[in-house]
N, C-alpha and C positions, 0 to 999 in steps of 0.2 A: 824526551825533548824533541819536538817536531820542527826542525830547523827550516824545512821547506815551506812551512806555513807561517813563519814568523815575519812580521812586517819589516821591510827593508828600511834603511835610514841610518841611525847611529848604532846599529847592532853589530857592525863588523868586528869591533874589538871583542865583543862578547862571543861571537861565533868562532873567531880564531882561537881564543882562549879555551873555549869548550872543546874543540877538536884537538888542540895540543894536549889538554889534560886527558882526553879519552885515549890518546896514544901514549900516555905516560911520559911525556917529554917536558922538560923545562924549557924556558926561553933560550937558555944556552944550548941545549940539545938541538932545538929547531934552527938556531942560528948556524950551528956547525953543519947540520944536514943540508940547509938551503944556501949556505954561503952568504948569509945576510947578517949584519951586525945585531947583537942582542939589544942594543939601544934602539935600533929601528923597529924591531919586533915589539919592544916595550911601548914605543910611541904609537904603534898601530893598535895594540890592545887597549891602550888608555884613551884612544880616540884623538890623540894629538897629531896623528899623521894618517893620510889615506894613501895606500900604495898604488902604484901603477897597475893596470890590468895584467900585464905580463908578470909582475912580481907576485900579485895575488894568486894567479894560477900556479906559479912556481911553488909558493908556500902550500897551496892546496895539494899539489902533487907530492910534496915532501911528506905531508901528513896523511896521504892516501885517503883523501876525502872523496866519497862517492860522487858521481856526476851530478845527481839531483841536488846535492848540498853544495856543490861547486857553483851551480847557478844561483843558489841563495846567497853565497858569499859575494858573487859579482853584483847581484841586485843591491845588497847591503852597502856596497861601495859606490853605487850610482852607475854601474856598468850594465850593459845589456847581457842577458844570459847567453852562454856559449853553446850548451848542449841541448839538442832537440829531444823531445819525447814523442817519437813517431807512433802513429797507429799501425796496427799489424797489416792493414791493407794499403799503407803508404808505399809509393814506388821505391823509396830507399830501403824498405824492409823486405822487398820482394826476394832478394837473394837469400837472406837469412831464413825467411819463411819457407822457401823451397827446400833448403837443407833440412829444416826441422821436419817437414812432411816426409822427406826421404828417410830420415832416421827413425821416425815413428813407424813407417811402413816396414822398414827392414827389421824392426825388432819383433814383429809378429812371429810366433803366436803368444808372446809374453807381454805383459802390460808395460806401457810407457806413457808418461805424463809430462806436460809442460806446465810449470808452476810459476806464479809471479812471486814477488818478494814476501807476500803474506800467505803463501802456501795455497792460494786459490788455483784451481785447475782451469787453465785457459785453453788447453788443447790436449787431446789424447788419441792414441791409436785405437783400432777397433777392439783389440784384446782387453783394454782396460775396463770399459763398462761391461763387457761380457764377463770378465772375471769377477769384479766387485759386485756386479748385479746378480751373481750366483749366490751371494750371501744376504744382500739387502735389496729393498726396492728403491732404486736410484731415483725414480720419479718423485719420491717423497722428499727429495733433497733438491731445493732450487739451485739453479746455476747462478753464479759460479760456485761450484762445490769446493769447500775448504777441506783439504786432505787431513789436516790436524783434527778438525771437528769430526770427520768421518771415523778417525781412529780412536779418539778419546770419548766420544759420545756413547753411552751405554745402549742407545737405540741404533747405533751405527755398526761399525765393524768390530768394535771392542769385544763382544761376546764370542767372536769367531777367531780371535787371536790367542793361540794357546799359551804363548809366553808374554802375555800382555804387560805384566809388571815390569819385566826387563825392557820391553819395547817402549813403554811409556816413559820410563826414566831416561832411556837412550834418546828418545825423540826430543824430550825437553832439553837435554844437553846439546843436541844437534841444532835445535832452533836458536839457542843462544850463541852457539859457535858460528853458525852460518848467517847470522844477521848481517845484512849488507853493510860493509864498512866496519864490521864487528861492533856495531852500535845499534841498540834497540831504540827506534823512534816511538812516538806515542801510540801509533797503530799496532806495532808489534807488542808493546807492553800490554795494551788492551786485549790482544789476542791471547797472550800468555795468562793474563788474569782470568779470562773466560775459561781457558782450559783447566785451570786450577780449581775452578768451582765445580767441576764434575766430581762425583763421589769417588773417594779413595785416592785422589791425586796427592793430597797433602800427606797421606800415610804411606806413600811409596817407599819401599826399603832403599837404603843407600846402595849405589852401584860401586863395585870395586874395579880396580884397574887391571887385575889379572884376568883379562877377557880374551877370547879368541880374536883373530884379525878383524872379523866383521860380526855384527849382531844381526842375524836374519830375523825376519818376521815369519812366524809359523801360523798359517791359516788352517783351521780345523773345522770340519763339518761332518758329524757322524764319525765314521772310521777313516775318512779321507783327510790327509794332511799334505800340505805343500809349503815349503819354505822358500822365501825369496830374500835376496839382498840387493841393494841398489848401487848403481853407478850414476854419478852426476856429471852433466855436461853443461858448460857455460861458454860464452864467447870469450876468446882469448884477449883481444885488445878492443873492447867496446868504446865507441865514441858517441853513442846515443843512449839515453837513459833507458829506453825500453830494451835495447840490446844488452845492457848491463844487468838489468834486474831479473830477467827470466832465467830459468834453468830447466833442463830436461832430465827427468828421473827415469832411468830404465831399470826394470826389475828383472833379475836373473835367478834361475833356480839355484838353490843352495844345497840341494840334496840329490 
């Protein structure tokens, strides 16, 4: 369900019920968490009551609704959106952008990538294209390059990943776990469906939970092998949609 593209109007009750159910909460649970009467929540969900802007934001915070979808909730109630979605070159993003550039540079000579919510590479350090370009011709992959397609496509990095079955299963689990707000919107569902169309995906063996602390990716070419695991960085208290949705993935040697 793509809440951010749904037309505003009488959809507020549907939106609120959707997020409450995604969080596995009853109306009573939400009323206790937010300090609002269950009757009032019932009236909002049935369309019989429109909450104040402050109450709506309080309910959204109680349900851990992502910033993009909080704007959709506000619009559905007739209020102006609260959270900006800034461009990377906007003045308000300058501080974050400088920190990202510093982190990418300091991570040399190992690859580091900046990804959006759909795993598109929006920035990288110099080591990343140098490393991945040693296996495939990156010029054949138009920008923005999607990291998942690079890994799952048989014409991409897949033939060079020695433990590909384990990595593919782990990546699919990670995508579902890391979906923003722990909810998959229509674009993420389309991405997962596209990945599952690659050969062998539906036949992946089940993963067991008696695993080591991390699952490294082992790249192999000829007799050369190198294993990496990732550390993920996000903004701690984002107030901007762009700041909330990106993450930095730094690859560290595992051997």
